[in-house]
N, C-alpha and C positions, 0 to 999 in steps of 0.2 A: 558300612553295609546299609543298604536301603531297607526300610521297613515294609515297603510295598512295591510291587512290580505290576504295572498295568500294561497289558499286551493288546496290540492290534490282532485281528484274526487272519484275514485273507493275506497270504504271502508272508506271514510272520510265524504263526504256529500251525496253520493249515495250508496245504497245497490244494487250493480250490479252483485254480484257473481253468481247468478243463471243463468242470461243471458250469462255471460262469460263462465260458465261451459257448458251450452247447445251448445253454438257456438263452443267451443273447441271440444266437442264430435262430433259435425257435421263435422267439418273440418277433424278430424281424421278418421271418418267413411267413408267419400267419398274417402279417400285416402288409405283405407284398413288397418287402424291401430286400436289398442285398443281404444274403445270409450265409456267406462263405468265409467268415472271419476265422483266423487261426488264434492259437494261444498267445502269440506275440501281440496281435492286435488287441485281444481282450485285456492283456496286462497293461496296455496303454490306456484303454478305456476306463478301467476300474481304479478305485482308490478314493473317489469322492462321492460314492453312493450310486444307486441305480439310475436316478434321473440324469446325472452327468454322464454316466457310462452310455446310456441309450442315446443321449444327445450327441456324444462323440461318434458313435457308430453311424448315426444318420448324417452327421456332418462329413464323415469320411466318404460315405456313399455320394454325397452331394458335391464332392470334389474339393473340400477344404484341404489346405496343406497340412502336413504333420504338425507344424508349429501352431497353426490356427486351431487344430483339434485339441492340442495339449492345453491351450489357454482356456478352453470352455470349462466353466465351473471354477476357474481360478481368477482370471481377469476379465473374461468376456462371457456372454450368454449365447445359447444357440438361437439363431435367428430364422430357423426354418419353420415349417408348419407346426404350430403348437398342438393342434388336435392329433396330428400324426405321432408326435412325440408322446403325448399322453396315452395313446392307444398302445404304443410299443411298451411303455413303462407298465401299463396295466397287464399286458400279456406276460411280461417277464415276472411280475410280482405274483401272478396267478400260478405260473408254471414252476418257478424256482423252488419254493419250499418243499414241493413233492419230489424234486429231482436234484436237491442240493448236495447229496452225499453218494451219488452213483460212482464217481471217480475220485472224489475228494479223499485225502489222507493226511495224517499229521506228518510234518517234516521229521526226518529221522533224528531221534534223540530228544525231541522236544518234550515228550511226556516225562521222561526220566529227568530232564533238566528242571522242569517246573516242580516236580515232586522233590527234587533235591533242595530247591529254593524254599519250599514249604517246610522241609525238615529243619531248615535253619531259622525258621520262624518268620520268614518273609511272606507276607500276605499277597494274594494274587487275584487279578480281575481282568476282564476283557472289555475294551471299548472299541466298537467297530462301526464302520459306515455300512455294514451289511444290514439288510432288513432284520429287524429285531427277532421276528419269528424264526428266521433261518439261523441267526446267530445262536439262539437258545437250542434249537434242534441239534446243531453241530457240536455245541459245547457239551450237551448231554450225551451225544453219541460217542464222542472221542475223548472227552475229558470229564467223565462223571465224578462229581464231588471235588474237583481240583480247584475251581475258581469260586471265590465268594460271591462275586457279582459278574453278570454278563449283560452288557448293554449294547444293543444295536440301534438303528434309526427307526423311529416311529413318529406318530403325529405330535408327540409331546417332546421329543428329543431332537434338537437340531444336529445336523451332521457335522463331523469334524471338517475343518479345524476349529470349529466352535468348541470351547472347553467345558461346556455345561456338564456333559456326562462324566467326564474325568473328575471334575471338581466335586460333583455330587457323590461319586463313589468314595473319594478321599474323605468327604464329610461323614459319610456313613461309617467309614473305617476309623474315624477319629485320628487321621494321620495328616500331618502338614505337608505342603508341597515339597519342601526341601528334604523330606524323608522318603519321597517316592520317585520312581523313574518310569518313563513311558518307553515302550519298545515297539518299533514298527519298521516297515520296509519301504515307505514312500515319503515324498516331500510333504504330504498332508499330515503324516504323523509327526514330522519335525515341527511343523507349524502348530499342531495341536499341543504338543508338549510346551512349546514356547508360550502359547496363549494361556496355558494353564499354570505356568510358572514352574514347570518340571524340567529336569534334565531329560535328555532323550538319547537312547541307544538305538542306532539304526542297524538293520541286518540286510545283507546283500544277496540273500538267496530267494527273495520274493519277486515282486513286480518291478522293482527298479534295481539296476546294477550299481556297483561301487562308483563308477565314474559319474553317473547321474546323481547319486546321493552326495558325492563330494561337491558337485556343482550346486546342490541345494543347501550347502553349508552344514552338512551333518557334523556334529561334534565328535562322535565316536561311531565307527562302523565295525561290526563283527561279522566274520565269515563262517563261524561254526559255533555249535552249542557250548563247547568248552570255553571259548572266549567270551560268549555272552554271560554264562554263569559267573565267570571270574569278574566281569565288569559290574555285575549286580551285587556281588558279595564282597567286593574289595573293601 
């Protein structure tokens, strides 16, 4: 049984995609860009932080292929107007913290699952590519007192798959990498766990489906909370 479970937030413990979609469309609209993206689009854009998500949205508007869009923030950078990208990012970051929980909700059974883990002595934390301010707001709103640490992206923390935040939390907990597991719903989470020297459990109810996670070489994929709890406590 693991001593610590570190969770991603968006698409793993919280269904945030509609609020992310709405805030993305708002940021694009106020800057004169295409603003009719749906939740499926937003799920493709997000996973690597706000800057990458906004770049992918602008690239889609500019006519990039799906494959080209998916590589932004992974293997390539956005080559469009940097000033326009910064303006959209700023609009998103100004808007989202005040609108991050209008339609957001925990996935069914997740609160009970995490509380069960805690009852077994497993320590829990969150490491997210979400804006740190929004990550804290949502953790306090939906998971009060459940997580020891909640870390999003800010000026001092590099976004995943960089392992800095994950390793820092383990250091604060006094737990070794082989005693902890990272849980997430995207290829970024798989890479984060690998870079931090942790095992990874992927879940297929979030931003990426099972087929995609298998192509990303997920070691273990869970499709429900019961399977996830069993994998963490075995």
